[in-house]
C-alpha positions in Angstrom: 0.0 0.0 0.0 1.5 3.3 -1.0 1.6 6.5 1.0 -1.3 8.1 -0.9 -3.6 5.4 0.3 -2.1 5.6 3.8 -3.0 9.3 4.1 -6.5 8.8 2.8 -7.0 6.0 5.2 -5.6 8.1 8.0 -8.3 10.7 7.5 -11.2 8.5 6.6 -12.2 7.7 10.2 -13.5 11.3 10.6 -15.0 11.6 7.2 -18.6 10.7 8.2 -18.7 13.2 11.0 -17.1 16.2 9.3 -17.5 15.8 5.5 -19.9 18.2 3.8 -20.7 17.4 0.2 -17.4 15.6 -0.4 -15.4 18.7 0.5 -13.3 16.9 3.1 -12.3 14.2 0.6 -11.5 17.0 -2.0 -9.3 18.7 0.6 -7.5 15.5 1.4 -6.8 14.8 -2.3 -5.4 18.4 -2.6 -3.1 17.7 0.3 -2.0 14.3 -1.1 -1.0 15.6 -4.4 0.8 18.7 -3.2 2.3 17.9 0.2 2.9 14.2 0.8 6.0 12.3 -0.2 4.6 9.1 -1.8 6.5 6.0 -2.8 7.4 7.4 -6.1 8.9 10.4 -4.5 11.0 8.2 -2.2 12.1 6.1 -5.2 13.3 9.3 -6.9 15.2 10.2 -3.7 17.2 7.0 -4.0 18.8 8.4 -7.2 20.2 11.2 -5.0 21.0 9.4 -1.7 21.6 5.8 -0.8 18.5 3.7 -0.7 19.1 2.4 2.8 19.2 6.0 4.1 16.0 6.9 2.3 14.3 3.8 3.7 15.3 4.7 7.2 13.9 8.2 6.8 10.7 6.8 5.3 10.3 4.5 8.3 10.8 7.4 10.7 8.0 9.3 9.0 5.7 6.3 9.3 6.1 6.5 13.1 4.5 10.0 13.0 1.8 8.8 10.6 1.0 5.9 12.9 0.4 8.2 15.9 -1.8 10.5 13.8 -3.8 7.5 12.5 -4.3 6.2 16.1 -5.5 9.7 17.2 -8.1 9.9 14.4 -9.4 6.4 15.0 -9.7 6.6 18.8 -10.1 10.4 19.4 -8.7 10.1 22.9 -5.8 11.7 24.7 -2.6 9.8 23.8 -1.0 8.1 26.8 2.4 9.6 26.1 2.8 13.2 24.9 3.8 13.8 21.3 6.9 15.5 20.2 6.6 19.0 18.8 7.7 17.6 15.4 4.7 15.2 15.3 2.3 17.9 16.4 3.6 20.3 13.8 3.4 17.7 11.1 -0.3 17.1 11.9 -1.0 20.9 12.0 0.6 21.3 8.6 -1.4 18.5 7.2 -4.7 19.9 8.5 -3.8 23.4 7.4 -3.4 22.5 3.8 -6.9 21.1 3.9 -8.3 24.6 4.3 -9.3 26.4 1.1 -7.0 29.4 1.8 -4.1 27.1 1.4 -5.3 25.3 -1.8 -3.0 25.7 -4.8 -4.6 28.0 -7.3 -7.6 28.7 -5.1 -9.6 31.7 -6.3 -11.6 33.3 -3.4 -14.2 35.9 -4.4 -16.1 36.0 -1.1 -16.0 38.6 1.6 -14.1 36.3 4.0 -11.4 34.2 2.4 -8.9 33.8 5.3 -6.5 36.2 3.7 -3.6 37.0 6.1 -1.5 40.0 5.3 1.4 39.4 7.7 3.6 36.3 7.2 4.4 36.4 10.9 0.7 36.2 11.8 0.3 33.4 9.2 3.2 31.5 10.7 1.8 32.0 14.3 -1.4 30.4 13.3 0.1 27.6 11.1 -1.8 29.3 8.2 -5.2 28.5 9.7 -7.4 31.5 9.0 -11.0 30.4 8.8 -11.7 30.0 12.5 -14.2 27.4 13.7 -17.9 26.9 13.1 -20.2 28.8 10.8 -22.6 31.7 11.2 -25.3 29.4 12.6 -23.4 27.2 15.0 -19.9 27.2 16.6 -19.5 23.4 16.2 -20.7 23.3 12.6 -18.4 22.1 9.8 -17.0 24.7 7.4 -17.0 23.8 3.7 -14.0 26.1 3.2 -12.1 24.7 6.2 -12.1 20.9 6.4 -8.8 20.9 8.3 -9.9 23.5 10.9 -13.1 21.5 11.3 -11.2 18.3 11.9 -9.0 20.0 14.5 -12.1 21.4 16.2 -13.9 18.0 16.4 -10.7 16.3 17.6 -10.1 18.9 20.3 -13.7 18.6 21.6 -13.3 14.8 21.7 -9.9 15.0 23.5 -11.4 17.5 26.0 -14.3 15.2 26.9 -11.7 12.4 27.5 -9.8 14.8 29.8 -12.9 15.7 31.7 -13.5 12.0 32.4 -9.9 11.4 33.4 -10.3 14.3 35.8 -13.2 12.5 37.6 -16.4 13.5 35.9 -17.1 10.1 34.3 -20.7 10.7 33.3 -20.0 13.8 31.2 -21.7 13.3 27.8 -20.5 16.2 25.7 -18.4 19.4 25.7 -17.1 22.1 23.4 -14.4 24.8 23.5 -15.6 28.4 23.4 -13.3 31.3 22.5 -14.5 33.2 25.5 -13.4 33.2 29.1 -15.6 31.8 31.8 -17.8 34.8 32.5 -19.1 35.1 28.9 -19.5 31.4 28.6 -21.7 31.4 31.7 -23.8 34.1 30.0 -24.2 31.9 26.9 -25.5 29.1 29.1 -28.0 31.3 30.9 -29.3 32.9 27.7 -29.8 29.4 26.3 -31.8 28.4 29.5 -33.9 31.5 29.0 -35.2 30.3 25.6 -37.2 27.6 27.3 -38.2 29.7 30.3 -39.8 32.9 28.8 -40.9 34.4 32.2 -37.6 33.8 33.9 -35.4 36.8 35.0 -33.8 35.8 38.3 -30.6 33.9 38.9 -30.2 32.3 42.4 -26.6 33.0 43.2 -24.8 31.8 46.4 -22.4 34.7 46.8 -18.9 34.3 45.3 -17.0 37.6 45.0 -15.8 37.4 41.5 -16.7 40.3 39.2 -17.1 38.1 36.1 -19.8 36.1 37.8 -21.8 39.2 38.6 -21.3 40.6 35.1 -22.3 37.4 33.4 -25.7 37.7 35.0 -26.3 41.4 34.6 -24.9 41.7 31.1 -27.3 38.9 30.1 -30.2 41.0 31.4 -30.9 38.9 34.5 -31.2 39.9 38.1 -28.9 38.3 40.6 -30.5 37.1 43.8 -27.6 37.0 46.2 -27.6 34.2 48.8 -25.3 35.2 51.7 -23.0 32.4 52.8 -23.0 30.9 56.3 -19.9 31.0 58.5 -19.2 27.5 59.8 -16.0 27.5 61.8 -13.6 29.2 59.4 -15.4 28.2 56.2 -18.0 30.1 54.2 -20.6 27.6 53.1 -23.9 27.5 51.1 -27.0 28.6 53.0 -29.4 25.9 51.7 -32.4 27.2 53.7 -32.1 30.7 52.1 -31.8 29.1 48.6 -35.1 27.2 49.1 -36.9 30.2 50.6 -35.9 32.4 47.6 -37.1 29.8 45.1 -40.4 29.5 46.8 -40.7 33.3 47.2 -39.9 34.1 43.5 -41.7 31.1 41.9 -39.5 28.5 40.0 -40.9 29.6 36.6 -39.4 33.1 37.2 -35.9 31.7 37.8 -33.4 31.2 35.0 -31.1 29.0 37.0 -29.3 28.4 40.2 -25.6 29.3 39.6 -23.2 27.5 42.0 -19.4 27.6 42.3 -16.8 25.0 42.9 -13.3 26.6 42.7 -13.0 29.7 44.8 -10.7 31.7 47.2 -10.6 30.5 50.8 -12.3 30.8 53.2 -15.1 30.3 50.7 -15.5 26.7 49.9 -17.3 24.9 47.0 -21.1 25.1 47.2 -23.1 22.1 48.5 -23.6 20.9 44.9 -25.3 17.6 45.8 -28.0 19.3 47.9 -28.5 22.1 45.4 -28.8 19.6 42.5 -31.6 17.9 44.4 -33.3 21.2 45.0 -33.1 22.1 41.3 -34.5 18.7 40.4 -37.4 19.1 42.8 -38.3 22.6 41.6 -37.4 21.9 37.9 -34.8 24.7 37.7 -31.7 24.6 35.6 -28.4 24.2 37.5 -25.3 25.9 36.2 -21.9 25.3 37.8 -19.0 27.7 37.6 -16.1 25.3 37.7 -13.5 27.9 36.6 -10.4 26.2 37.8 -12.0 23.2 39.4 -11.2 20.6 36.8 -7.7 20.2 38.3 -9.1 19.4 41.7 -10.6 16.0 42.5 -12.7 17.5 45.3 -14.4 19.7 42.8 -14.8 17.1 40.0 -16.2 14.6 42.6 -18.8 17.1 43.7 -19.9 17.6 40.1 -20.1 13.9 39.4 -22.1 13.2 42.5 -24.4 16.1 41.9 -25.2 14.8 38.4 -26.1 11.4 39.9 -28.3 12.7 42.8 -30.0 15.6 41.2 -29.9 18.0 38.3 -26.8 19.6 36.7 -27.4 21.2 33.3 -23.9 22.5 32.5 -20.6 23.2 34.1 -18.0 25.7 32.7 -14.3 25.7 33.2 -11.4 27.9 32.0 -8.8 26.6 29.5 -5.9 28.8 30.9 -6.4 28.0 34.6 -6.6 24.3 34.1 -4.3 23.6 31.1 -1.6 26.3 31.2 -2.5 27.9 27.9 -3.0 31.7 27.2 -6.2 33.3 28.4 -9.1 33.3 26.0 -11.0 30.1 26.1 -13.3 28.0 28.2 -15.0 24.6 28.0 -18.8 24.2 28.4 -19.7 20.6 29.3 -22.7 18.7 30.6 -24.5 15.4 31.0 -27.1 15.9 28.3 -25.5 16.0 24.8 -28.6 17.6 23.3 -28.6 20.5 25.8 -24.9 21.1 25.2 -25.6 21.2 21.5 -28.4 23.7 22.0 -25.9 25.9 23.9 -23.4 25.7 21.1 -26.1 26.7 18.6 -26.8 29.8 20.6 -23.3 31.1 20.0 -23.7 33.8 17.3 -21.4 33.5 14.3 -18.1 31.9 13.7 -15.3 31.9 16.3 -11.6 32.2 16.7 -9.8 28.9 16.4 -6.9 30.1 18.6 -8.1 28.8 22.0 -9.0 25.5 20.3 -5.5 25.2 18.6 -3.7 26.1 21.9 -5.6 23.4 23.7 -5.2 20.9 20.9 -1.4 21.4 20.9 -1.1 21.3 24.7 -3.2 18.2 25.2 -1.2 16.3 22.5 2.1 17.5 24.0 1.0 16.6 27.5 -0.6 13.2 27.0 -2.8 11.5 29.7 0.2 10.2 31.7 1.7 13.7 32.2 -1.7 15.2 32.9 -2.3 12.7 35.7 1.2 13.4 37.0 0.4 17.1 37.1 -2.8 16.5 39.0 -0.9 14.4 41.5 1.8 17.1 41.9 -0.7 19.8 42.4 -2.3 17.9 45.2 1.1 17.3 46.8 2.0 21.0 46.4 -1.3 21.9 48.1 -0.2 20.0 51.2 3.3 21.4 51.0 2.0 25.0 50.7 -0.3 24.4 53.7 2.6 23.2 55.8 4.9 26.0 54.9 2.3 28.7 55.2 1.3 27.4 58.6 5.0 27.8 59.7 5.0 31.4 58.6 1.7 32.0 60.4 2.9 30.6 63.7 6.1 32.8 63.5 3.9 35.9 63.3 1.2 34.9 65.9 -1.2 34.0 63.1 -2.8 30.7 62.0 -3.8 28.9 58.9 -7.6 29.0 58.4 -9.3 25.6 58.6 -11.0 25.2 55.2 -10.9 21.4 54.5 -13.6 21.6 51.8 -11.4 23.8 49.6 -8.7 21.7 47.9 -7.0 24.6 45.9 -7.0 27.8 48.0 -6.1 28.4 51.6 -6.1 31.4 53.9 -3.9 32.8 56.7 -5.2 35.1 59.4 -3.9 38.6 59.8 -5.5 39.2 63.2 -2.3 40.4 65.0 -1.7 43.2 62.4 -2.0 46.7 63.9 -3.5 49.1 61.4 -2.8 52.8 61.7 -5.0 55.5 60.2 -2.6 56.0 57.3 -2.2 52.2 56.8 -4.3 49.4 55.4 -3.7 45.7 55.8 -4.3 45.3 52.1 -0.9 47.1 51.7 0.6 43.7 52.4 -0.7 42.5 49.1 0.9 45.5 47.3 4.2 44.8 49.1 4.2 41.2 47.9 3.3 42.2 44.4 6.3 44.6 44.2 8.4 41.7 45.3 7.2 39.7 42.4 4.7 37.6 44.3 1.5 37.4 42.3 -1.8 35.7 43.0 -2.2 36.5 46.7 -5.3 38.3 47.9 -5.3 40.3 51.1 -8.8 40.9 52.5 -9.4 43.5 55.2 -12.2 43.3 57.8 -13.9 46.5 56.6 -17.5 47.0 55.6 -16.9 49.1 52.5 -19.7 49.2 49.9 -18.9 48.3 46.3 -21.0 48.5 43.3 -20.5 45.9 40.5 -22.6 46.8 37.5 -25.1 48.4 39.8 -25.2 45.5 42.3 -24.3 46.6 45.8 -21.8 44.3 47.6 -20.6 44.9 51.1 -16.9 44.1 51.8 -16.4 42.8 48.2 -13.7 40.1 48.0 -14.5 38.5 51.4 -17.6 36.5 50.1 -19.5 37.8 53.1 -20.4 41.1 54.6 -18.3 40.6 57.7 -15.7 37.9 58.2 -14.1 36.9 61.5 -10.7 38.5 60.7 -8.6 40.0 58.0 -6.6 37.4 56.0 -4.5 36.6 52.9 -5.0 33.8 50.5 -2.7 31.6 48.3 -3.6 28.8 45.9 -1.9 25.6 44.8 -2.8 25.4 41.1 -1.6 23.1 38.4 1.9 23.8 37.3 3.0 25.2 40.7 6.4 24.0 42.0 7.9 23.6 45.4 10.4 26.3 44.5 7.4 28.6 44.0 6.2 27.7 47.5 9.6 28.2 49.1 10.1 31.6 47.4 6.6 32.8 48.4 6.9 31.9 52.1 10.3 33.5 52.3 9.2 36.8 50.8 5.9 36.7 52.8 8.0 36.4 56.0 10.1 39.4 55.1 7.0 41.5 54.1 5.2 40.7 57.3 8.3 41.7 59.3 8.7 44.9 57.4 5.0 45.8 57.6 4.8 45.2 61.3 7.9 47.3 61.8 6.4 50.2 59.8 3.2 50.2 62.0 5.1 49.8 65.3 3.8 46.3 66.1 5.2 44.8 69.3 4.6 41.3 68.1 7.6 39.1 68.5 8.6 37.9 65.1 11.1 35.1 64.4 12.2 35.0 60.8 11.4 31.8 58.9 14.5 30.0 57.7 14.9 30.9 54.0 14.6 28.0 51.6 15.7 30.0 48.6 18.4 32.7 48.3 17.2 36.1 47.1 18.1 39.7 47.6 14.6 41.1 47.5 14.1 43.3 50.6 
């Protein structure tokens, strides 16, 4: 069997799902005749170089082709990550299947994927058509068979990753070129189509502006459910949720929007109980799982909630979970038809950049490395908790007890003396100027904030009044022990300097430095 047949066979497994009027096969034929080295080409090479060398090179290329064929047949994350060379070979093969890369193509439409800058073309591997069509983001583009194959493959790989992460019952998902907030809006607007009288969103308070804006920008009214303080944790007030549903009437409610991943001392919502409430009152249940896919506690909650009650969709970020640039999210759920209806609600085509970033990353990572990263993240969470607890004890503080939060943790700042011209949040600024990012310092004030017109007291604390001021830190995927050691060393120095500046009499013993640095 010659290489031409091999290439055709390599792509045929996706033909039924992505072909439109034979355009995919036409694109493959174009690629075969222009791009691929067939047996005749290899024979001609033997007139230039020894046949044994050519045969060896041919066999090496077949290794790449075998991996690509396996991916197209099974559409699951490869166990071992691919080399950049294999990934680039696949991207180049898919790219030449798009009409803007056809030899002698004559485009006379208003959108022909013309790219002025060679640098931009190279950055995108000459993909220019994006994904989807004007009617649906997951639709096949006649002009872009290669882009369509990449989109379908990435969605399939992502569903496999979701199941590996612990949500085994997930039925469907798709990548959206929007961050989490806008994707939550898309879901709610889809729910609204079948609930014409609905205008309220029941929302257990989570102090993230994107959550608030996702509701208000969509034209809905957030119904804030204040959290309960249980020990150090901020937890869902189930009684208040039920009371509001009964007060407003279920038909007037778009959905209940819950949260998994969040900053301590807020912990994931009681998803199982809320899913049962949503099932009882026949109300859609939308889960903001922004960076929860990397945390088994969060994925377990979603899986259990789907079994016990109602979960319509859950949304997660691409950058926070898979270490790709900001710009994408994944909408997933347990009812394939509902997820399809959400995808059809997206207006117009979409950028392929988040899809391509995720496609490349998942192939480079492989399932084995992904599992290792999840394991390392969990270990680093324990390590961070241990080291942060050491710093806390040195400064007469303590680590907040938030066992239900598997990503974020908090440290009290109760002993901090605040003068009139000082604010405890200055500690956060001091850390940032020392190249520590990601920490949040929350004061114990009662300042009013307005987010898109919604009044929130003490925004950032997830409640109107917490027990004490505190700072947070998170152990997310990709963090290293070096990051932890550097953070606690700099935090120790900052606390000493801040207390000195406000004249604190607290006896401070410096934490032994784990990393050497000259930052004051």
